[in-house]
C-alpha positions in Angstrom: -10.4 19.1 19.0 -6.8 19.2 20.1 -7.0 15.6 21.4 -7.9 14.3 17.9 -5.7 16.7 15.9 -2.7 16.2 18.1 -3.1 12.4 18.1 -0.4 10.3 16.6 -2.5 9.5 13.6 -3.2 13.1 12.6 -0.1 15.0 13.8 2.7 12.4 13.2 4.2 13.9 16.4 6.6 10.9 16.9 7.7 10.6 13.3 7.7 14.0 11.6 11.3 14.9 12.4 12.4 11.5 10.8 10.2 11.7 7.8 11.9 14.9 6.7 14.9 12.8 5.7 13.0 11.1 2.8 13.6 12.4 -0.8 10.3 13.9 -2.1 11.3 15.8 -5.3 11.5 14.5 -8.8 10.9 15.6 -12.4 7.4 14.0 -12.5 6.2 15.1 -9.1 3.3 17.5 -9.2 2.2 17.1 -5.5 4.4 15.6 -2.8 3.7 14.8 0.9 1.3 17.0 2.8 -1.8 16.9 0.6 -4.5 14.2 0.5 -2.5 12.2 -2.1 0.7 12.5 -4.1 0.4 13.3 -7.8 2.7 12.4 -10.6 2.8 13.9 -14.1 2.4 11.0 -16.5 2.7 13.0 -19.7 0.2 13.8 -22.4 -1.9 15.9 -20.0 -2.5 13.0 -17.6 -1.7 12.9 -14.0 -1.7 10.0 -11.5 -2.7 10.4 -7.9 -1.6 7.7 -5.4 -2.0 7.2 -1.7 -1.6 4.4 0.9 -3.2 4.4 4.4 -3.7 2.0 7.3 -6.8 0.9 9.1 -5.1 -1.5 11.5 -6.8 -0.9 14.8 -10.4 -0.4 13.5 -10.0 -3.7 11.7 -8.9 -5.5 14.8 -12.0 -4.4 16.6 -14.6 -4.7 13.8 -12.9 -6.4 10.8 -15.6 -5.9 8.2 -16.3 -2.2 8.8 -12.7 -1.4 9.7 -11.5 -2.7 6.4 -14.5 -1.3 4.4 -14.1 2.2 5.7 -10.3 2.0 5.1 -11.2 1.4 1.5 -13.7 4.3 1.5 -11.3 6.7 3.1 -8.4 6.0 0.7 -10.8 6.4 -2.3 -11.8 9.9 -1.0 -8.2 10.9 -0.6 -7.8 10.2 -4.4 -10.9 11.9 -5.8 -10.3 14.9 -3.4 -7.4 15.7 -5.7 -9.6 15.6 -8.8 -8.7 12.1 -9.8 -11.1 9.2 -10.7 -10.1 6.2 -8.5 -9.2 3.3 -10.8 -7.3 0.8 -8.7 -7.0 -0.5 -5.2 -4.3 -2.7 -3.6 -4.4 -4.2 -0.1 -1.3 -5.5 1.7 -2.7 -7.6 4.6 -1.1 -9.3 7.6 -2.8 -11.5 10.1 -2.0 -13.9 12.9 -1.7 -17.6 12.0 -5.0 -18.9 10.6 -5.0 -21.9 12.8 -6.5 -19.7 15.5 -10.2 -19.1 15.3 -10.0 -15.3 16.1 -7.3 -14.8 13.5 -9.6 -16.5 10.9 -12.5 -14.3 12.0 -10.4 -11.2 11.6 -8.9 -12.3 8.2 -12.2 -13.3 6.7 -13.9 -10.2 7.9 -11.2 -7.9 6.5 -11.2 -9.6 3.1 -15.1 -9.4 3.0 -15.0 -5.8 4.0 -12.6 -4.9 1.2 -14.5 -6.8 -1.4 -17.9 -5.6 -0.1 -16.9 -1.9 -0.3 -14.6 -1.9 -3.3 -16.8 -4.0 -5.5 -19.9 -2.0 -4.6 -18.3 1.4 -5.1 -16.9 0.3 -8.4 -13.1 0.4 -8.0 -11.2 -2.7 -8.9 -8.8 -4.4 -6.5 -5.8 -5.4 -8.6 -3.3 -6.8 -6.2 -1.8 -6.7 -2.7 -0.2 -9.1 -0.2 -1.5 -11.7 2.2 0.8 -12.8 5.0 0.5 -14.6 8.3 2.8 -14.4 11.3 2.4 -14.7 15.0 3.3 -11.1 15.8 0.1 -10.0 14.1 -2.2 -12.3 16.1 -3.6 -9.4 18.3 -2.9 -6.6 15.9 -3.5 -7.2 12.2 -2.2 -4.9 9.5 -4.8 -3.7 7.0 -3.1 -1.3 4.6 -4.9 0.0 1.5 -3.5 1.7 -1.6 -5.5 3.6 -4.1 -4.5 5.1 -7.4 -6.5 7.5 -9.6 -6.2 9.3 -13.0 -7.0 12.9 -13.8 -6.4 15.5 -16.5 -3.6 17.7 -15.1 -5.8 20.8 -15.3 -8.4 19.3 -12.9 -5.9 19.1 -10.1 -7.3 20.7 -6.9 -6.0 21.2 -3.4 -7.4 20.9 0.1 -7.2 24.5 1.1 -9.6 27.4 1.8 -9.4 31.0 0.6 -11.4 34.1 -0.3 -13.1 35.9 2.5 -16.8 35.1 2.6 -16.4 31.9 0.6 -18.6 29.1 1.9 -17.6 25.8 3.5 -20.1 23.3 2.1 -20.5 19.8 3.6 -21.2 17.2 1.0 -22.4 13.7 1.4 -23.6 11.6 4.3 -25.2 12.8 7.6 -23.1 12.9 10.8 -23.5 10.3 13.5 -21.7 9.0 16.6 -19.9 6.3 14.7 -16.1 6.8 14.7 -16.0 9.5 17.4 -12.4 9.9 18.5 -11.3 7.0 16.3 -7.9 8.6 15.7 -7.2 9.1 19.4 -9.0 6.1 20.9 -8.0 3.5 18.3 -4.9 4.7 16.3 -3.0 5.8 19.4 -3.6 2.9 21.7 -2.5 -0.7 22.0 -4.6 -3.9 22.5 -4.9 -6.1 25.6 -6.7 -9.3 26.5 -9.4 -7.3 28.3 -12.4 -8.4 26.2 -14.8 -5.9 27.6 -12.4 -3.0 27.1 -11.8 -4.0 23.5 -15.5 -4.5 22.8 -16.1 -1.0 24.2 -14.0 0.5 21.4 -16.3 -0.8 18.7 -18.4 2.5 18.6 -15.2 4.2 17.6 -15.1 2.2 14.3 -16.8 4.0 11.4 -19.6 2.5 9.3 -19.4 2.7 5.6 -21.9 3.1 2.8 -20.3 2.4 -0.7 -23.4 3.6 -2.6 -23.3 7.0 -0.9 -19.6 7.1 -1.8 -20.2 6.3 -5.4 -22.7 9.2 -5.7 -20.2 11.4 -3.9 -17.4 10.5 -6.4 -19.6 11.4 -9.4 -20.9 14.6 -7.8 -17.4 15.8 -6.7 -15.8 15.1 -10.1 -18.6 17.0 -11.9 -18.1 19.9 -9.6 -14.4 20.0 -10.3 -14.9 19.6 -14.1 -17.2 22.7 -13.9 -14.7 24.6 -11.8 -17.3 25.2 -9.1 -15.0 24.4 -6.2 -12.2 26.6 -4.9 -10.7 23.8 -2.7 -11.9 20.5 -1.3 -11.0 18.1 1.6 -12.3 14.7 2.6 -13.5 14.0 6.1 -11.5 11.1 7.5 -9.6 11.0 10.8 -10.8 13.8 13.2 -13.8 14.6 10.9 -14.9 18.2 10.7 -12.2 19.4 13.0 -9.5 18.1 10.6 -11.2 19.3 7.4 -11.9 22.8 8.6 -8.6 23.4 10.4 -6.5 22.0 7.7 -8.1 23.8 4.8 -8.0 27.1 6.7 -4.4 26.6 7.8 -3.2 25.6 4.3 -4.9 28.7 2.8 -3.6 31.0 5.6 -7.2 32.0 6.4 -9.7 31.4 9.2 -13.2 29.8 9.3 -16.4 30.1 11.2 -18.3 26.8 11.6 -21.9 26.4 12.7 -22.5 23.0 14.4 -26.2 23.5 14.3 -26.1 23.5 10.5 -24.5 20.1 10.3 -27.0 17.4 9.1 -27.2 14.7 11.9 -28.3 11.1 11.8 -28.7 10.9 15.6 -30.6 13.3 17.9 -29.0 15.0 20.8 -25.4 15.0 19.6 -23.1 17.3 21.5 -21.0 19.9 19.7 -17.7 18.0 20.4 -19.3 14.9 19.0 -20.3 16.7 15.8 -16.8 18.2 15.4 -14.9 14.9 16.0 -17.2 12.3 14.4 -15.6 10.3 11.7 -18.8 9.3 9.9 -17.9 8.3 6.4 -18.7 9.5 2.9 -18.3 13.2 3.6 -16.4 16.0 1.9 -15.9 19.7 2.7 -15.9 22.0 -0.4 -14.9 25.6 -0.4 -17.4 27.4 -2.7 -17.7 31.0 -4.0 -21.2 32.2 -2.9 -22.2 33.0 -6.5 -21.7 29.3 -7.4 -23.7 27.9 -4.5 -26.9 27.3 -6.6 -24.9 25.5 -9.3 -23.2 23.3 -6.7 -26.5 22.5 -5.1 -28.0 21.6 -8.4 -25.2 19.2 -9.3 -25.5 17.6 -5.9 -29.3 17.3 -6.2 -29.0 15.4 -9.5 -26.5 12.9 -7.8 -28.7 12.7 -4.7 -25.9 14.1 -2.5 -26.6 16.4 0.4 -25.0 19.8 0.2 -25.1 22.0 3.3 -23.4 25.3 4.1 -21.7 24.7 7.5 -19.0 27.4 7.5 -17.6 30.6 6.1 -14.1 31.7 5.3 -12.7 34.6 7.3 -9.4 36.5 7.3 -8.8 36.1 11.0 -6.7 32.9 10.8 -8.9 31.5 13.6 -11.2 28.6 13.6 -14.4 29.5 15.5 -17.1 26.9 16.4 -20.5 28.5 16.7 -23.9 27.3 17.9 -26.0 29.1 15.3 -24.5 31.8 13.1 -25.4 34.5 15.7 -25.2 32.2 18.7 -22.6 31.3 21.3 -18.9 30.9 20.4 -18.0 27.4 21.6 -14.4 27.4 20.5 -12.0 30.1 19.1 -8.5 28.9 18.3 -5.8 29.6 15.7 -6.5 27.2 12.8 -2.8 26.6 12.4 -2.4 25.5 16.0 -4.5 22.4 15.4 -2.8 21.6 12.1 0.8 22.8 12.1 1.6 23.4 15.8 1.2 19.9 17.1 4.0 18.5 19.4 7.1 17.3 17.6 8.6 14.7 19.8 12.2 13.7 19.9 11.6 10.3 21.5 14.4 8.3 22.9 15.9 5.7 20.6 17.8 2.6 21.5 19.1 -0.4 19.5 17.5 -3.6 20.9 19.8 -5.4 23.3 18.8 -8.7 21.9 19.7 -7.8 18.2 23.4 -8.8 18.3 22.6 -12.3 19.5 19.9 -12.7 16.8 22.3 -11.5 14.1 24.9 -14.0 15.3 22.5 -16.8 15.1 23.6 -18.0 11.7 20.9 -20.1 9.9 23.6 -22.2 8.4 23.5 -24.2 11.7 19.9 -25.3 11.0 19.3 -28.9 10.1 19.3 -29.1 6.3 16.9 -31.2 4.2 18.4 -34.7 4.2 17.0 -36.1 1.0 15.6 -34.9 -2.3 12.1 -35.8 -1.2 12.4 -33.7 2.0 13.7 -30.8 -0.1 10.8 -31.2 -2.5 8.4 -31.3 0.5 9.9 -28.2 2.0 9.4 -26.4 -1.3 5.8 -27.6 -1.7 4.9 -26.5 1.8 6.1 -22.9 1.0 3.6 -22.6 -1.8 0.3 -20.9 -1.2 -2.2 -19.3 -3.7 -3.5 -15.9 -2.4 -6.5 -16.2 -4.7 -8.5 -17.2 -1.6 -8.6 -13.5 -1.1 -8.3 -12.2 -4.6 -11.2 -14.2 -6.0 -13.5 -12.2 -3.7 -12.4 -8.9 -5.4 -13.5 -7.6 -8.8 -10.3 -6.7 -10.6 -11.8 -5.9 -14.0 -14.1 -3.0 -13.2 -13.5 -0.2 -15.9 -11.9 -3.0 -18.1 -8.6 -1.2 -17.7 -6.7 -4.1 -16.0 -4.2 -5.6 -18.4 -2.3 -7.8 -15.9 -4.4 -9.2 -13.1 -3.5 -10.2 -9.6 -0.9 -12.9 -9.5 2.0 -11.3 -11.4 4.8 -9.3 -9.9 2.8 -6.1 -10.5 -0.6 -5.1 -11.8 -0.8 -3.3 -15.1 -3.5 -0.9 -16.1 -4.1 1.3 -19.2 -3.2 4.9 -18.6 -6.0 7.2 -19.7 -8.1 10.0 -18.3 -11.5 11.2 -19.5 -11.2 14.0 -22.0 -7.5 13.5 -22.6 -6.1 12.2 -25.9 -2.5 11.0 -26.0 -0.4 13.2 -28.3 0.0 11.7 -31.7 -2.7 9.2 -30.9 -0.3 6.3 -31.5 0.9 4.3 -28.5 -1.3 3.2 -25.7 0.5 3.8 -22.4 0.2 2.1 -19.1 1.1 2.1 -15.4 2.3 -0.7 -13.1 1.5 -1.0 -9.4 3.1 -3.1 -6.7 3.0 -3.3 -2.9 5.7 -5.0 -0.9 6.9 -5.5 2.6 9.1 -8.1 4.5 8.9 -7.9 8.3 11.3 -10.9 8.5 14.1 -8.8 6.9 13.3 -5.7 8.8 13.2 -7.5 12.2 16.8 -8.4 11.6 18.0 -5.1 10.2 15.4 -2.4 9.7 17.7 -0.2 7.6 19.0 -2.9 5.3 15.6 -4.7 5.3 13.8 -1.5 4.1 16.4 -0.9 1.4 15.6 -4.5 0.2 11.9 -3.8 0.3 12.2 -0.7 -1.9 14.5 -2.5 -4.3 12.1 -5.4 -4.6 9.1 -3.2 -5.2 11.0 -1.3 -7.9 12.0 -4.6 -9.5 8.4 -5.8 -9.5 7.2 -2.9 -11.7 10.2 -3.3 -13.9 9.1 -6.9 -14.5 6.0 -5.4 -16.0 8.1 -3.3 -18.4 7.7 -0.1 -16.3 10.2 2.5 -15.0 9.5 3.3 -11.3 8.6 6.9 -10.9 7.1 7.3 -7.4 6.8 5.6 -4.0 4.3 5.8 -1.2 4.8 4.1 2.1 2.8 2.8 5.1 5.2 2.5 8.1 3.7 0.0 10.5 5.5 -0.1 13.8 5.0 -0.9 17.5 4.7 1.4 20.5 6.8 4.6 19.9 7.2 5.0 23.7 9.5 2.0 23.5 13.0 3.3 22.5 13.7 0.1 20.5 10.6 0.8 18.3 11.7 4.4 17.6 15.2 3.1 16.7 13.6 0.7 14.2 11.4 3.4 12.7 14.4 5.8 12.3 16.6 3.1 10.8 13.8 2.1 8.4 13.3 5.6 7.2 17.0 6.0 6.6 17.1 2.7 4.6 14.2 4.0 2.5 15.9 7.3 1.9 19.1 5.6 0.8 17.4 3.3 -1.6 15.1 5.9 -3.1 17.9 8.4 -3.5 20.1 5.9 -5.2 17.3 4.7 -7.6 15.9 8.2 -8.2 12.5 7.4 -6.8 10.7 10.2 -4.9 8.5 9.5 -1.9 5.3 11.4 -2.7 3.2 10.4 0.4 2.6 7.9 3.0 1.2 7.0 6.4 2.7 6.1 9.8 0.8 3.6 11.9 2.2 3.3 15.5 1.1 1.6 18.7 0.8 -1.7 16.8 1.2 -3.9 19.9 -0.9 -6.3 21.9 -0.3 -7.3 25.5 2.9 -5.3 25.6 4.4 -7.1 22.6 5.3 -5.0 19.5 4.8 -6.2 16.0 7.9 -6.8 13.9 8.8 -3.5 12.0 6.7 -3.6 8.8 7.4 -0.8 6.4 5.1 -1.4 3.3 6.0 0.2 0.0 3.6 1.0 -2.8 5.4 1.6 -6.1 4.1 3.3 -9.2 5.8 2.7 -12.6 5.0 4.1 -16.0 5.0 2.2 -19.3 5.5 4.4 -22.3 4.3 1.8 -24.8 1.7 -0.7 -23.7 1.4 -3.5 -26.2 -0.4 -6.9 -26.0 1.4 -9.9 -24.5 2.9 -8.4 -21.3 5.1 -11.4 -20.0 4.0 -12.9 -16.7 5.6 -15.5 -14.4 5.6 -18.4 -16.8 7.7 -21.1 -18.4 7.4 -21.8 -22.1 8.4 -25.2 -23.5 11.7 -24.9 -25.3 12.6 -21.5 -24.0 15.8 -21.1 -21.9 15.4 -20.3 -18.2 17.9 -17.5 -17.4 18.7 -16.0 -14.0 19.5 -12.3 -14.3 21.6 -10.9 -11.4 24.0 -12.4 -8.9 24.0 -16.2 -8.6 25.5 -18.7 -6.1 25.7 -18.9 -2.3 27.4 -15.5 -2.0 24.4 -13.7 -3.5 21.8 -15.0 -1.0 21.3 -15.6 2.7 19.0 -17.9 4.6 18.7 -15.1 7.2 15.1 -13.8 7.3 14.1 -16.3 4.6 10.7 -17.9 4.4 12.3 -21.4 4.5 14.2 -20.6 7.8 11.1 -19.0 9.4 8.3 -21.3 8.2 10.1 -24.7 7.9 12.6 -24.3 10.8 11.0 -21.6 13.0 14.2 -19.6 12.9 14.8 -15.8 12.5 18.5 -14.9 12.7 21.6 -14.2 10.8 22.8 -11.4 8.4 20.8 -10.4 5.3 22.4 -10.5 1.9 24.0 -7.3 0.7 22.3 -4.9 -1.8 24.4 -3.3 -4.5 22.1 -0.3 -5.5 24.2 0.6 -8.5 23.8 -3.0 -9.9 20.1 -2.9 -9.0 19.5 0.3 -11.0 21.2 -1.3 -14.0 19.0 -4.4 -13.5 15.8 -2.3 -13.4 16.6 -0.7 -16.8 17.7 -4.0 -18.3 14.5 -5.9 -17.3 12.1 -3.2 -18.2 13.8 -3.0 -21.6 13.7 -6.7 -22.2 10.0 -6.8 -21.3 9.2 -3.7 -23.4 10.8 -5.2 -26.5 9.2 -8.6 -25.8 12.6 -10.4 -25.8 11.4 -12.6 -23.0 8.2 -14.7 -22.8 8.1 -15.1 -19.1 9.5 -13.1 -16.1 9.4 -13.3 -12.3 11.4 -11.6 -9.6 13.0 -13.7 -6.9 12.1 -12.6 -3.4 10.1 -14.5 -0.7 11.1 -18.1 -0.7 14.1 -17.6 -2.9 14.9 -19.2 -6.2 13.0 -22.4 -5.3 9.6 -20.7 -4.7 10.1 -18.5 -7.8 10.6 -21.5 -10.0 7.7 -23.4 -8.5 5.4 -20.4 -8.9 6.3 -20.1 -12.6 5.5 -23.7 -13.0 2.1 -23.6 -11.4 1.1 -20.4 -13.1 2.0 -21.7 -16.6 1.3 -25.4 -16.2 4.8 -26.1 -17.6 7.8 -27.4 -15.8 11.5 -27.1 -16.5 14.8 -29.0 -16.2 17.7 -27.1 -14.6 21.2 -27.4 -13.5 23.9 -25.3 -11.8 22.1 -25.0 -8.4 24.4 -26.4 -5.8 22.2 -27.0 -2.8 19.3 -26.1 -0.5 20.9 -22.8 0.6 21.0 -21.5 -3.0 17.5 -22.8 -3.5 15.9 -21.2 -0.5 18.3 -18.3 0.2 16.9 -14.8 -0.4 18.9 -12.0 -1.9 18.2 -8.8 -4.0 18.6 -8.0 -7.7 17.6 -11.3 -9.1 15.1 -12.1 -11.8 14.1 -15.3 -13.7 13.3 -14.9 -17.4 12.1 -17.4 -19.9 13.9 -16.6 -23.2 13.0 -18.0 -26.6 16.0 -19.8 -28.0 16.2 -17.4 -31.0 16.5 -14.5 -28.7 18.9 -16.1 -26.2 22.0 -14.5 -27.7 20.4 -11.1 -27.7 19.4 -11.3 -24.1 22.9 -12.4 -23.1 24.4 -9.5 -25.1 22.0 -7.0 -23.4 22.9 -8.3 -20.0 26.6 -8.0 -20.7 26.2 -4.4 -21.9 24.3 -3.6 -18.7 26.9 -5.1 -16.5 24.3 -7.6 -15.1 25.3 -11.3 -14.7 23.2 -13.8 -16.6 23.2 -17.5 -15.9 21.6 -20.1 -18.2 19.9 -22.5 -15.8 18.2 -24.8 -18.2 15.1 -25.2 -20.4 11.3 -25.0 -19.9 9.1 -28.0 -20.6 7.7 -31.1 -19.1 5.4 -31.6 -16.1 7.8 -31.2 -13.2 10.4 -28.9 -11.8 13.6 -31.0 -12.1 16.9 -29.7 -10.7 19.7 -32.1 -11.5 21.2 -33.7 -8.4 18.9 -31.8 -6.1 15.1 -32.4 -6.3 12.1 -33.2 -8.5 8.7 -31.6 -7.8 5.8 -32.7 -10.0 3.4 -30.2 -11.4 0.4 -32.0 -9.9 1.9 -32.0 -6.4 2.9 -28.4 -6.7 -0.6 -27.4 -7.9 -2.2 -29.4 -5.1 -0.1 -27.6 -2.5 -0.6 -24.2 -4.2 -4.4 -24.4 -4.4 -5.1 -26.2 -1.1 -2.8 -24.5 1.4 -5.0 -21.5 2.4 -8.4 -23.0 1.9 -7.4 -25.9 4.1 -6.4 -23.5 6.9 -9.6 -21.5 6.5 -11.8 -24.6 5.9 -13.1 -23.3 2.6 -13.0 -24.6 -0.9 
């Protein structure tokens, strides 16, 4: 029990002291870090629960079930809070798809996400798909879930009331997933095929249909106020659920392992207590309500078994039969709150100065317009290879589907009517990460990631109100990795503080290494934005014939850098140089400006400029709208492919052009008129011409060609 609870995954023993530096308070925050999910007050009696988790190591061992149970676990984190899960997002990173094993992992993960999410009935509305060599032996499978609830249905994962019952809901308990948090989440990978194959029993097996019934039964129990507290069974299984609910409530609990329904005979008590079998919840129930709880669960065909009783001793006792032997007797808080809190050594990497000094300006530039156009085309890739396997329209709440800067959903909760009954409201969701930036400068790179994610939801007309993070790093026993983690957390804290965005939850995934090589630091950010007035016609990345193409934000070579850019990495195999600077005060003004322009429909197309720089943003707008543009004022390839913060492309109807310029001036945000939309090519005077047909061909064929699918 101590092995699983004091594992890196459950105890955060290497990261806790650093995570405390993150800002977690805000006017809309109802629940911050420490519970199963963060919860935001969205107004009108509606609350939003949001959480992000990783299932990296299980997915490397058994891709389908690793990813599927990652989806199942994050969904339970949401409905544990009393929220109905309404949206999933999945930031994914794999090794280059030219390798057969990387293709096997990637296809298995995508199939696992779709197989579970589609069956359980929660739409997948966005995410990321990225390939890099550092993930070849250790993919990253991060999953975000968001849910909606009436504020008065909010419930916490804690026990209380002497004599109250601990009722195990859901699936039976088996040997799948035993020790997953200690065997998988706290260990690196090697080339030892037999050793890696031996880890497969530690990967959980999911059943989305059981989870669907569990969702409905749990939400009905909460609606009827039949549950005092509730906790999902994820990492560390019953050990985690019983010790955490008791510890949070300041009480104790007796647990009878003989009462736990098993799917396999002959299970040992330690197996029962540490199994991570899926689709299970632990509800704290007043004895007088047990019959009503049992009846609700019977109608939903969900098992409900009393396995524990709340005590006032503060101790967690494991019994074999209620009057049988005491197998364990420990303070509940010692498992939950008293885990080690390491102050691991930190050291700036010795090689970093040399990499920063390696200026990408020395790289051979494209020598002709055709080579420049070819470089741009080769940077295009349509992620719909993954997204077309996901159902994004379940519940019919999705307003902006995958492919835009952020997904947009209607904001409503059962039984809650907006005050006044006038405006429909919405929420925007985005996930972002850039390991290329963070490998060069984890602090500055993480600031840039937070800024980009906030800008993505602003491009949907939303104001960013909360952030969750998934911090994916290498082996914490390497001082360089701990330095990267600490720097990234400080960068996140700086950006969130400046932009007024609280961190309401997250996950730390360490030991992401294979054969002694750490992954690049990969902090992933999930951003939640609120839209006070959701009207038809949310602008998406698109050109409109006759509309002006305007760049909002800094322009020119001083605003961007080829350091950490997709062009330098993918077209020249280079990762070096200094990142472009981020002006957080300017960025805050840009967020408000863009959200306002979108809300008032003063623009008919919008797209933030990030990976691939201005060139890729322009090409993506062309392929997504089927309309080209003719532009000027872009001096060369460095301005085209350089990456820098606080920049957005907008398509502005001519009749509103003066208004947009005036708003930009009032906000103190530069605005550059680049040209006009129209035609069947991206034409940049004196620089390049990329035809729509060629861009579409590259866009649609890049990933299918690598995966040999059509």
